[in-house]
One Martini backbone bead per residue (centre of mass of N, CA, C, O) as a GRO file, in nm:
protein
  419
    1MET     BB    1  -5.387   5.812   0.744
    2THR     BB    2  -5.636   5.996   0.701
    3VAL     BB    3  -5.962   5.993   0.708
    4TYR     BB    4  -6.002   6.079   0.414
    5GLU     BB    5  -5.794   5.886   0.286
    6ASP     BB    6  -5.929   5.628   0.382
    7LEU     BB    7  -6.204   5.669   0.242
    8LYS     BB    8  -6.086   5.684  -0.042
    9TRP     BB    9  -5.942   5.408  -0.049
   10ARG     BB   10  -6.227   5.255   0.006
   11GLY     BB   11  -6.456   5.402  -0.172
   12LEU     BB   12  -6.652   5.621   0.023
   13ILE     BB   13  -6.619   5.868  -0.188
   14GLN     BB   14  -6.796   6.070  -0.425
   15ASP     BB   15  -6.902   6.333  -0.257
   16ILE     BB   16  -6.862   6.682  -0.185
   17SER     BB   17  -6.972   7.012  -0.113
   18ASP     BB   18  -6.684   7.091   0.030
   19PRO     BB   19  -6.346   7.124   0.082
   20GLU     BB   20  -6.366   7.193   0.390
   21LEU     BB   21  -6.444   6.902   0.488
   22ILE     BB   22  -6.173   6.762   0.505
   23ASP     BB   23  -6.062   6.895   0.766
   24LYS     BB   24  -6.310   6.825   0.945
   25LEU     BB   25  -6.274   6.519   0.929
   26ASN     BB   26  -5.979   6.514   1.049
   27GLU     BB   27  -6.047   6.666   1.329
   28GLY     BB   28  -6.327   6.641   1.428
   29GLY     BB   29  -6.653   6.710   1.597
   30LEU     BB   30  -6.885   6.627   1.428
   31THR     BB   31  -7.224   6.655   1.353
   32PHE     BB   32  -7.416   6.384   1.218
   33TYR     BB   33  -7.634   6.243   0.956
   34ILE     BB   34  -7.839   5.948   0.903
   35GLY     BB   35  -8.095   5.798   0.692
   36THR     BB   36  -8.424   5.629   0.731
   37ASP     BB   37  -8.699   5.452   0.631
   38PRO     BB   38  -8.987   5.269   0.770
   39THR     BB   39  -9.055   5.005   0.553
   40ALA     BB   40  -8.947   4.826   0.792
   41ASP     BB   41  -8.861   4.631   1.094
   42SER     BB   42  -8.587   4.603   0.926
   43MET     BB   43  -8.281   4.587   0.842
   44HIS     BB   44  -8.036   4.558   0.593
   45ILE     BB   45  -7.736   4.507   0.436
   46GLY     BB   46  -7.753   4.783   0.293
   47HIS     BB   47  -7.752   4.952   0.548
   48TYR     BB   48  -7.486   4.858   0.659
   49SER     BB   49  -7.306   4.970   0.426
   50SER     BB   50  -7.388   5.267   0.497
   51PHE     BB   51  -7.353   5.288   0.822
   52LEU     BB   52  -7.049   5.221   0.856
   53ILE     BB   53  -6.940   5.509   0.810
   54SER     BB   54  -7.038   5.610   1.088
   55LYS     BB   55  -6.845   5.440   1.255
   56ARG     BB   56  -6.590   5.567   1.147
   57LEU     BB   57  -6.651   5.858   1.238
   58ALA     BB   58  -6.676   5.791   1.536
   59LYS     BB   59  -6.377   5.689   1.566
   60ALA     BB   60  -6.286   5.999   1.467
   61GLY     BB   61  -6.482   6.200   1.663
   62HIS     BB   62  -6.773   6.178   1.578
   63HIS     BB   63  -7.135   6.251   1.577
   64PRO     BB   64  -7.401   6.035   1.554
   65ILE     BB   65  -7.717   6.033   1.369
   66LEU     BB   66  -8.026   5.862   1.354
   67LEU     BB   67  -8.274   5.885   1.107
   68VAL     BB   68  -8.615   5.803   1.142
   69GLY     BB   69  -8.882   5.835   0.902
   70GLY     BB   70  -9.196   5.889   1.008
   71ALA     BB   71  -9.269   6.105   0.792
   72THR     BB   72  -9.129   6.026   0.519
   73GLY     BB   73  -9.255   5.733   0.522
   74LEU     BB   74  -9.549   5.842   0.442
   75ILE     BB   75  -9.446   5.924   0.145
   76GLY     BB   76  -9.179   5.877  -0.016
   77ASP     BB   77  -8.918   5.826  -0.197
   78PRO     BB   78  -8.846   5.860  -0.508
   79LYS     BB   79  -8.856   5.656  -0.759
   80PRO     BB   80  -8.742   5.614  -1.080
   81THR     BB   81  -9.036   5.462  -1.188
   82SER     BB   82  -9.219   5.470  -0.914
   83GLU     BB   83  -9.448   5.458  -0.676
   84ARG     BB   84  -9.480   5.419  -0.357
   85PRO     BB   85  -9.629   5.252  -0.127
   86MET     BB   86  -9.846   5.301   0.109
   87ILE     BB   87  -9.829   5.340   0.465
   88SER     BB   88  -9.924   5.316   0.769
   89LYS     BB   89  -9.892   5.458   1.074
   90GLU     BB   90  -9.877   5.195   1.235
   91GLU     BB   91  -9.645   5.068   1.068
   92VAL     BB   92  -9.439   5.292   1.102
   93LEU     BB   93  -9.419   5.272   1.411
   94LYS     BB   94  -9.333   4.978   1.426
   95ASN     BB   95  -9.079   5.013   1.249
   96TYR     BB   96  -8.937   5.221   1.420
   97GLU     BB   97  -8.894   5.047   1.672
   98GLY     BB   98  -8.722   4.832   1.530
   99LEU     BB   99  -8.492   5.022   1.423
  100LYS     BB  100  -8.408   5.148   1.689
  101LYS     BB  101  -8.318   4.893   1.834
  102GLN     BB  102  -8.112   4.802   1.620
  103ALA     BB  103  -7.927   5.056   1.605
  104GLU     BB  104  -7.842   5.058   1.904
  105LYS     BB  105  -7.711   4.774   1.900
  106ILE     BB  106  -7.518   4.785   1.641
  107PHE     BB  107  -7.424   5.113   1.637
  108GLY     BB  108  -7.491   5.322   1.882
  109PHE     BB  109  -7.703   5.525   1.814
  110GLU     BB  110  -7.867   5.804   1.787
  111VAL     BB  111  -8.228   5.835   1.781
  112VAL     BB  112  -8.452   5.983   1.544
  113ASN     BB  113  -8.780   6.148   1.471
  114ASN     BB  114  -8.937   6.345   1.228
  115TYR     BB  115  -9.229   6.343   1.345
  116ASP     BB  116  -9.184   6.523   1.599
  117TRP     BB  117  -9.131   6.803   1.404
  118THR     BB  118  -9.381   6.764   1.180
  119LYS     BB  119  -9.682   6.709   1.290
  120ASP     BB  120  -9.744   7.040   1.366
  121ILE     BB  121  -9.734   7.126   1.072
  122ASN     BB  122  -9.890   7.323   0.871
  123VAL     BB  123  -9.953   7.401   0.547
  124LEU     BB  124  -9.890   7.707   0.564
  125ASP     BB  125  -9.617   7.686   0.708
  126PHE     BB  126  -9.481   7.509   0.503
  127LEU     BB  127  -9.498   7.710   0.265
  128ARG     BB  128  -9.375   7.967   0.408
  129ASP     BB  129  -9.110   7.836   0.565
  130TYR     BB  130  -9.019   7.644   0.300
  131GLY     BB  131  -9.137   7.653   0.007
  132LYS     BB  132  -9.023   7.951  -0.067
  133TYR     BB  133  -8.710   7.827  -0.098
  134PHE     BB  134  -8.823   7.674  -0.363
  135ASN     BB  135  -8.740   7.616  -0.681
  136ILE     BB  136  -8.879   7.449  -0.934
  137ASN     BB  137  -8.635   7.425  -1.124
  138TYR     BB  138  -8.449   7.303  -0.909
  139MET     BB  139  -8.623   7.046  -0.859
  140LEU     BB  140  -8.639   6.939  -1.160
  141ALA     BB  141  -8.314   6.891  -1.177
  142LYS     BB  142  -8.338   6.653  -1.016
  143ASP     BB  143  -8.292   6.328  -1.073
  144LYS     BB  144  -8.545   6.199  -0.936
  145VAL     BB  145  -8.745   6.385  -1.081
  146LYS     BB  146  -8.657   6.368  -1.379
  147SER     BB  147  -8.713   6.049  -1.403
  148ARG     BB  148  -9.050   6.115  -1.360
  149LEU     BB  149  -9.178   6.311  -1.573
  150GLU     BB  150  -9.292   6.113  -1.786
  151SER     BB  151  -9.465   5.923  -1.583
  152GLY     BB  152  -9.488   6.070  -1.314
  153ILE     BB  153  -9.554   6.291  -1.024
  154THR     BB  154  -9.634   6.357  -0.718
  155TYR     BB  155  -9.662   6.596  -0.482
  156ALA     BB  156  -9.566   6.430  -0.248
  157GLU     BB  157  -9.296   6.339  -0.372
  158PHE     BB  158  -9.196   6.624  -0.449
  159SER     BB  159  -9.186   6.708  -0.127
  160TYR     BB  160  -8.960   6.535  -0.001
  161MET     BB  161  -8.720   6.729  -0.028
  162ILE     BB  162  -8.827   6.931   0.182
  163LEU     BB  163  -8.841   6.743   0.426
  164GLN     BB  164  -8.536   6.676   0.433
  165ALA     BB  165  -8.442   6.968   0.463
  166LEU     BB  166  -8.588   7.017   0.730
  167ASP     BB  167  -8.421   6.819   0.894
  168PHE     BB  168  -8.149   6.958   0.867
  169LEU     BB  169  -8.237   7.223   0.992
  170HIS     BB  170  -8.327   7.114   1.268
  171LEU     BB  171  -8.051   6.980   1.346
  172TYR     BB  172  -7.888   7.236   1.329
  173GLU     BB  173  -8.051   7.403   1.548
  174THR     BB  174  -8.060   7.162   1.788
  175ARG     BB  175  -7.751   6.995   1.726
  176ASN     BB  176  -7.529   7.102   1.540
  177CYS     BB  177  -7.581   6.981   1.248
  178THR     BB  178  -7.342   6.991   0.959
  179LEU     BB  179  -7.390   6.681   0.852
  180GLN     BB  180  -7.461   6.477   0.565
  181VAL     BB  181  -7.506   6.123   0.516
  182ALA     BB  182  -7.495   5.917   0.208
  183GLY     BB  183  -7.602   5.801  -0.060
  184SER     BB  184  -7.586   5.899  -0.392
  185ASP     BB  185  -7.912   5.914  -0.421
  186GLN     BB  186  -7.910   6.183  -0.202
  187TRP     BB  187  -7.786   6.446  -0.318
  188GLY     BB  188  -8.034   6.628  -0.377
  189ASN     BB  189  -8.141   6.637  -0.082
  190ILE     BB  190  -7.887   6.750   0.054
  191THR     BB  191  -7.854   7.018  -0.110
  192SER     BB  192  -8.128   7.128  -0.019
  193GLY     BB  193  -8.051   7.157   0.281
  194ILE     BB  194  -7.811   7.346   0.243
  195GLU     BB  195  -7.980   7.573   0.111
  196LEU     BB  196  -8.181   7.623   0.341
  197ILE     BB  197  -7.968   7.706   0.551
  198ARG     BB  198  -7.855   7.944   0.392
  199LYS     BB  199  -8.126   8.107   0.354
  200LYS     BB  200  -8.229   8.114   0.661
  201LEU     BB  201  -7.925   8.135   0.828
  202ASP     BB  202  -7.649   8.190   0.694
  203LYS     BB  203  -7.522   7.893   0.666
  204THR     BB  204  -7.293   7.615   0.683
  205ALA     BB  205  -7.322   7.310   0.518
  206TYR     BB  206  -7.284   6.948   0.473
  207GLY     BB  207  -7.193   6.693   0.223
  208MET     BB  208  -7.191   6.322   0.192
  209VAL     BB  209  -7.119   6.067  -0.053
  210MET     BB  210  -7.163   5.730  -0.140
  211PRO     BB  211  -7.133   5.461  -0.297
  212LEU     BB  212  -7.297   5.210  -0.404
  213VAL     BB  213  -7.313   4.882  -0.315
  214THR     BB  214  -7.200   4.647  -0.558
  215ASP     BB  215  -7.180   4.460  -0.814
  216SER     BB  216  -7.054   4.407  -1.135
  217ASN     BB  217  -7.373   4.474  -1.239
  218GLY     BB  218  -7.507   4.693  -1.024
  219ILE     BB  219  -7.611   4.534  -0.791
  220LYS     BB  220  -7.716   4.548  -0.493
  221PHE     BB  221  -7.616   4.483  -0.197
  222GLY     BB  222  -7.815   4.197  -0.091
  223LYS     BB  223  -7.940   4.106  -0.361
  224THR     BB  224  -8.125   3.794  -0.339
  225GLU     BB  225  -8.359   3.658  -0.516
  226GLY     BB  226  -8.533   3.930  -0.438
  227ASN     BB  227  -8.405   3.938  -0.146
  228ALA     BB  228  -8.350   4.034   0.164
  229LEU     BB  229  -8.092   4.083   0.406
  230TRP     BB  230  -8.140   4.068   0.729
  231LEU     BB  231  -8.062   4.182   1.064
  232ASP     BB  232  -8.270   3.993   1.154
  233ILE     BB  233  -8.227   3.675   1.276
  234ASN     BB  234  -8.538   3.585   1.226
  235LYS     BB  235  -8.510   3.640   0.904
  236THR     BB  236  -8.184   3.613   0.902
  237SER     BB  237  -7.954   3.405   0.932
  238ALA     BB  238  -7.624   3.359   0.986
  239TYR     BB  239  -7.599   3.140   0.773
  240GLU     BB  240  -7.718   3.290   0.530
  241LEU     BB  241  -7.511   3.518   0.541
  242TYR     BB  242  -7.262   3.344   0.509
  243GLN     BB  243  -7.330   3.227   0.230
  244TYR     BB  244  -7.338   3.492   0.080
  245LEU     BB  245  -7.042   3.590   0.144
  246ILE     BB  246  -6.874   3.327   0.043
  247ASN     BB  247  -7.027   3.370  -0.263
  248LEU     BB  248  -6.887   3.591  -0.366
  249GLU     BB  249  -6.728   3.749  -0.595
  250ASP     BB  250  -6.393   3.766  -0.650
  251SER     BB  251  -6.367   4.057  -0.791
  252MET     BB  252  -6.511   4.204  -0.512
  253ILE     BB  253  -6.385   4.130  -0.227
  254ILE     BB  254  -6.185   4.366  -0.173
  255ASP     BB  255  -6.391   4.590  -0.186
  256TYR     BB  256  -6.553   4.482   0.059
  257LEU     BB  257  -6.327   4.496   0.270
  258LYS     BB  258  -6.299   4.803   0.255
  259LYS     BB  259  -6.617   4.884   0.307
  260LEU     BB  260  -6.701   4.635   0.545
  261THR     BB  261  -6.436   4.695   0.713
  262PHE     BB  262  -6.156   4.745   0.967
  263LEU     BB  263  -5.935   4.673   0.808
  264SER     BB  264  -5.636   4.718   0.708
  265LYS     BB  265  -5.443   4.780   0.445
  266GLU     BB  266  -5.245   4.549   0.499
  267GLU     BB  267  -5.449   4.320   0.534
  268ILE     BB  268  -5.592   4.348   0.259
  269GLU     BB  269  -5.340   4.303   0.084
  270GLU     BB  270  -5.301   4.010   0.177
  271TYR     BB  271  -5.576   3.907   0.069
  272GLU     BB  272  -5.522   3.976  -0.224
  273ILE     BB  273  -5.293   3.772  -0.262
  274LYS     BB  274  -5.452   3.520  -0.177
  275ASN     BB  275  -5.677   3.549  -0.393
  276GLN     BB  276  -5.479   3.521  -0.637
  277ASN     BB  277  -5.324   3.245  -0.552
  278ASN     BB  278  -5.598   3.116  -0.373
  279PRO     BB  279  -5.925   3.123  -0.438
  280GLU     BB  280  -6.038   2.846  -0.323
  281ALA     BB  281  -6.006   2.922  -0.011
  282ARG     BB  282  -6.161   3.190   0.065
  283GLU     BB  283  -6.032   3.390   0.280
  284ALA     BB  284  -6.166   3.664   0.225
  285HIS     BB  285  -6.458   3.570   0.259
  286LYS     BB  286  -6.434   3.463   0.552
  287ARG     BB  287  -6.349   3.737   0.675
  288LEU     BB  288  -6.598   3.892   0.597
  289ALA     BB  289  -6.798   3.717   0.753
  290GLN     BB  290  -6.672   3.756   1.030
  291GLU     BB  291  -6.695   4.068   1.052
  292ILE     BB  292  -7.002   4.106   1.001
  293ILE     BB  293  -7.136   3.899   1.194
  294THR     BB  294  -6.997   3.992   1.452
  295ASP     BB  295  -7.105   4.286   1.441
  296ILE     BB  296  -7.414   4.208   1.439
  297HIS     BB  297  -7.427   3.911   1.631
  298GLY     BB  298  -7.160   3.792   1.706
  299LYS     BB  299  -6.939   3.539   1.770
  300ASP     BB  300  -7.131   3.296   1.818
  301GLU     BB  301  -7.290   3.318   1.549
  302TYR     BB  302  -7.049   3.282   1.368
  303GLU     BB  303  -6.959   3.001   1.469
  304LYS     BB  304  -7.224   2.859   1.394
  305ALA     BB  305  -7.225   2.921   1.092
  306LYS     BB  306  -6.955   2.784   1.032
  307MET     BB  307  -7.027   2.501   1.136
  308ILE     BB  308  -7.263   2.446   0.950
  309SER     BB  309  -7.113   2.476   0.685
  310GLU     BB  310  -6.893   2.257   0.737
  311SER     BB  311  -7.095   2.025   0.774
  312LEU     BB  312  -7.253   2.037   0.501
  313PHE     BB  313  -6.960   2.037   0.326
  314SER     BB  314  -6.952   1.742   0.448
  315ASP     BB  315  -6.966   1.396   0.524
  316LYS     BB  316  -7.002   1.412   0.841
  317ILE     BB  317  -7.311   1.457   0.869
  318TRP     BB  318  -7.384   1.139   0.813
  319ASP     BB  319  -7.263   1.047   1.110
  320LEU     BB  320  -7.500   1.162   1.244
  321SER     BB  321  -7.747   1.199   1.439
  322SER     BB  322  -8.051   1.334   1.461
  323ASP     BB  323  -7.994   1.495   1.723
  324ASP     BB  324  -7.729   1.624   1.624
  325ILE     BB  325  -7.848   1.768   1.382
  326ILE     BB  326  -8.051   1.940   1.533
  327THR     BB  327  -7.845   2.080   1.719
  328SER     BB  328  -7.641   2.185   1.496
  329LEU     BB  329  -7.894   2.287   1.274
  330LYS     BB  330  -8.123   2.475   1.412
  331ASP     BB  331  -8.053   2.750   1.234
  332LEU     BB  332  -8.194   2.657   1.015
  333PRO     BB  333  -8.421   2.649   0.801
  334SER     BB  334  -8.758   2.547   0.880
  335PHE     BB  335  -8.989   2.258   0.877
  336THR     BB  336  -9.299   2.091   0.854
  337LEU     BB  337  -9.418   1.760   0.831
  338LYS     BB  338  -9.609   1.532   0.625
  339GLU     BB  339  -9.740   1.247   0.574
  340GLY     BB  340  -9.741   1.205   0.224
  341GLN     BB  341  -9.619   1.450   0.098
  342ASN     BB  342  -9.565   1.631  -0.163
  343ILE     BB  343  -9.284   1.776  -0.283
  344LEU     BB  344  -9.418   2.032  -0.404
  345ASP     BB  345  -9.568   2.114  -0.144
  346VAL     BB  346  -9.325   2.146   0.033
  347LEU     BB  347  -9.185   2.373  -0.132
  348VAL     BB  348  -9.428   2.579  -0.133
  349ASN     BB  349  -9.546   2.585   0.165
  350ASN     BB  350  -9.229   2.657   0.270
  351LYS     BB  351  -9.085   2.863   0.066
  352ILE     BB  352  -8.859   2.728  -0.117
  353CYS     BB  353  -9.066   2.788  -0.334
  354SER     BB  354  -9.266   3.022  -0.515
  355SER     BB  355  -9.370   2.777  -0.705
  356LYS     BB  356  -9.473   2.513  -0.887
  357ARG     BB  357  -9.293   2.572  -1.124
  358GLU     BB  358  -9.026   2.585  -0.971
  359ALA     BB  359  -9.047   2.308  -0.841
  360ARG     BB  360  -9.045   2.143  -1.103
  361GLU     BB  361  -8.772   2.251  -1.206
  362MET     BB  362  -8.601   2.150  -0.967
  363VAL     BB  363  -8.666   1.850  -0.988
  364SER     BB  364  -8.605   1.807  -1.295
  365GLY     BB  365  -8.302   1.946  -1.242
  366LYS     BB  366  -8.170   1.812  -0.986
  367ALA     BB  367  -8.203   2.042  -0.720
  368ILE     BB  368  -8.318   1.814  -0.523
  369SER     BB  369  -8.244   1.712  -0.185
  370ILE     BB  370  -8.251   1.419   0.038
  371ASN     BB  371  -8.014   1.317   0.218
  372ASN     BB  372  -7.826   1.323  -0.057
  373GLN     BB  373  -8.085   1.268  -0.244
  374LYS     BB  374  -8.220   1.273  -0.536
  375ILE     BB  375  -8.511   1.443  -0.665
  376THR     BB  376  -8.713   1.345  -0.974
  377ASP     BB  377  -9.004   1.298  -0.869
  378LEU     BB  378  -9.306   1.467  -0.885
  379ASP     BB  379  -9.459   1.223  -0.700
  380ALA     BB  380  -9.317   1.241  -0.450
  381LEU     BB  381  -9.313   1.116  -0.115
  382ILE     BB  382  -9.318   1.199   0.224
  383THR     BB  383  -9.153   1.002   0.474
  384LYS     BB  384  -9.033   0.859   0.759
  385ASP     BB  385  -8.836   0.661   0.606
  386MET     BB  386  -8.654   0.911   0.497
  387ALA     BB  387  -8.565   0.960   0.774
  388ILE     BB  388  -8.361   1.019   1.026
  389ASP     BB  389  -8.485   0.823   1.260
  390LYS     BB  390  -8.769   0.943   1.181
  391LYS     BB  391  -8.710   1.281   1.218
  392VAL     BB  392  -8.504   1.391   0.978
  393LEU     BB  393  -8.455   1.641   0.722
  394LEU     BB  394  -8.226   1.724   0.450
  395LEU     BB  395  -8.273   1.997   0.246
  396ARG     BB  396  -8.175   2.069  -0.095
  397LYS     BB  397  -8.120   2.373  -0.284
  398GLY     BB  398  -7.907   2.323  -0.483
  399LYS     BB  399  -7.583   2.395  -0.347
  400LYS     BB  400  -7.662   2.597  -0.060
  401ASN     BB  401  -7.970   2.534   0.021
  402TYR     BB  402  -8.086   2.474   0.348
  403TYR     BB  403  -8.320   2.242   0.517
  404LEU     BB  404  -8.516   2.165   0.808
  405GLY     BB  405  -8.702   1.863   0.855
  406TYR     BB  406  -8.974   1.820   1.098
  407GLY     BB  407  -9.230   1.638   1.163
  408PHE     BB  408  -9.530   1.441   1.204
  409LEU     BB  409  -9.831   1.321   1.125
  410SER     BB  410 -10.006   1.145   1.400
  411ASN     BB  411 -10.313   1.083   1.488
  412GLY     BB  412 -10.364   1.407   1.444
  413LYS     BB  413 -10.071   1.469   1.547
  414ASN     BB  414  -9.800   1.683   1.609
  415LEU     BB  415  -9.459   1.564   1.602
  416TYR     BB  416  -9.281   1.810   1.704
  417LEU     BB  417  -8.930   1.877   1.677
  418SER     BB  418  -8.730   2.126   1.814
  419GLY     BB  419  -8.441   2.051   1.961
   0.00000   0.00000   0.00000
């Protein structure tokens, strides 16, 4: 298959701005960019699903640039329903440095910051050099703006479209960047940049958007229990990511293998047959976890995550000593215990449950276990006698969320065992 045919087969192209782009994609040699705003100091798995297409294009001979929006991040791309909260310049800078380091390590991209070429533009130059090229009716017709007209949209958010178009123009002029790639929700901003380049330079630029990766209910990939799955291993462990991936719904797993791995068509079709004939084996899920975690964190982290999972979901774990459990499972989310602490306080104080109400529901619903024993008493107290060798507790919430608890207060001192 050609590059374009492969992208289409994987379901990675929703729209292109011009049929000419097909041949250009197949030929190689384009400089293109994909962007994100530094709203946090780490990317999450949703970013990974979007940026992976850039790795594919790089393998096909194109040159990727990652734009981290130090300028646009100060304004915020309009959300469909409400205005984004403003974040300080100091936080944006801190987040930029985190994303830059991450992107260079995981994706190997060249990283640029639009604050560098935006910070010295004064308001008069902005209006004269860029604003005059945008018709208000054209801007109002864009989906992101249109969805906010009833509830209201600030001028700052309304101007975001112009700022992103300015980025495309700048990269076109300084880097010969002729293509912008993004998720489908950025189509309006991309076409605005194409129009600005056409009007100011009388040149042709291109845009390509991919469908957002979602589950069967349309919820974005990586949104789990209201929390993002971060690419920073200190925020989301490889084990947590492994558990999320191997528990994805069966009906979507082949779609995810197409979009989120570099496996060939033939390999994916083999997994499709395996998934149909023996879904309980979850071979496709395990291969997805292997490909993604190895790509993000390396083979060693994948092997550790797999080992932890296999240990937890077999009775062999209870044959291990406390020291072996600590050594083997040290990458699990962990917390420190106090002698005689109430189970509800343990769950809430260590953010295993979000509130006392949830904690009570979990205990009453027999969803909390300690060392494989159900905890059903709301007044239960945690003691050293409950721990394996009086050192470690393995707490389970639900069917698959495990936490390692160790360390007790004794004589006013915390006997924390780091393992």
